[in-house]
C-alpha positions as semicolon CSV with decimal commas, in nm:
position;residue;x (nm);y (nm);z (nm)
1;M;10,654;8,580;9,590
2;I;10,716;8,911;9,421
3;V;10,864;9,193;9,625
4;Y;10,878;9,550;9,502
5;E;11,111;9,828;9,607
6;I;10,977;10,178;9,550
7;R;11,224;10,461;9,600
8;V;11,103;10,822;9,643
9;K;11,270;11,155;9,718
10;G;11,247;11,278;10,075
11;H;11,207;11,100;10,407
12;L;10,883;10,951;10,542
13;D;10,805;10,847;10,901
14;Q;10,765;10,480;10,984
15;Q;10,398;10,559;11,050
16;W;10,337;10,568;10,674
17;S;10,394;10,191;10,658
18;S;10,030;10,114;10,730
19;W;9,909;10,360;10,466
20;F;10,139;10,191;10,216
21;D;9,977;9,851;10,284
22;G;10,237;9,737;10,539
23;M;10,539;9,809;10,321
24;T;10,868;9,852;10,507
25;V;10,972;10,218;10,523
26;F;11,348;10,280;10,523
27;N;11,506;10,625;10,510
28;D;11,831;10,616;10,315
29;A;12,121;10,849;10,399
30;N;12,098;11,004;10,050
31;G;11,765;11,171;10,135
32;E;11,541;10,907;9,977
33;T;11,285;10,670;10,125
34;V;11,268;10,306;10,023
35;L;10,930;10,133;10,048
36;S;10,965;9,757;10,011
37;G;10,754;9,450;10,055
38;P;10,543;9,188;9,883
39;V;10,281;9,298;9,632
40;T;10,007;9,049;9,546
41;D;9,917;9,167;9,197
42;Q;9,936;9,451;8,946
43;A;9,624;9,619;9,089
44;S;9,794;9,640;9,430
45;L;10,108;9,784;9,271
46;H;9,899;10,042;9,088
47;S;9,731;10,136;9,417
48;L;10,071;10,194;9,581
49;L;10,183;10,414;9,294
50;I;9,862;10,617;9,319
51;K;9,944;10,675;9,688
52;V;10,291;10,798;9,589
53;H;10,124;11,036;9,344
54;T;9,861;11,148;9,599
55;L;10,137;11,251;9,841
56;N;10,307;11,437;9,555
57;L;10,626;11,236;9,609
58;T;10,891;11,217;9,339
59;L;10,934;10,858;9,221
60;V;11,304;10,778;9,185
61;S;11,286;10,408;9,095
62;L;11,074;10,096;9,102
63;Y;11,229;9,749;9,119
64;R;11,062;9,411;9,097
65;I;11,242;9,145;9,300
66;E;11,130;8,786;9,253
67;T;11,197;8,561;9,551
68;D;11,178;8,187;9,586
69;A;10,863;8,107;9,786
70;T;11,016;7,783;9,921
71;S;11,311;7,948;10,097
């Protein structure tokens, strides 16, 4: 399974989780929001990034985290 972590400037409410396809929304103490969760394919990732753009959020970082599907 591939998990992505998208970090943006500013804080978002937990309610945005559903709009971001069920991604976990975590507000960091440094004033950034971390959206994290599994992404099925590149088209889904692109869709998430379009949503970041649509909200006019500043993208800070994007990390791909590969996890072992058997654990």
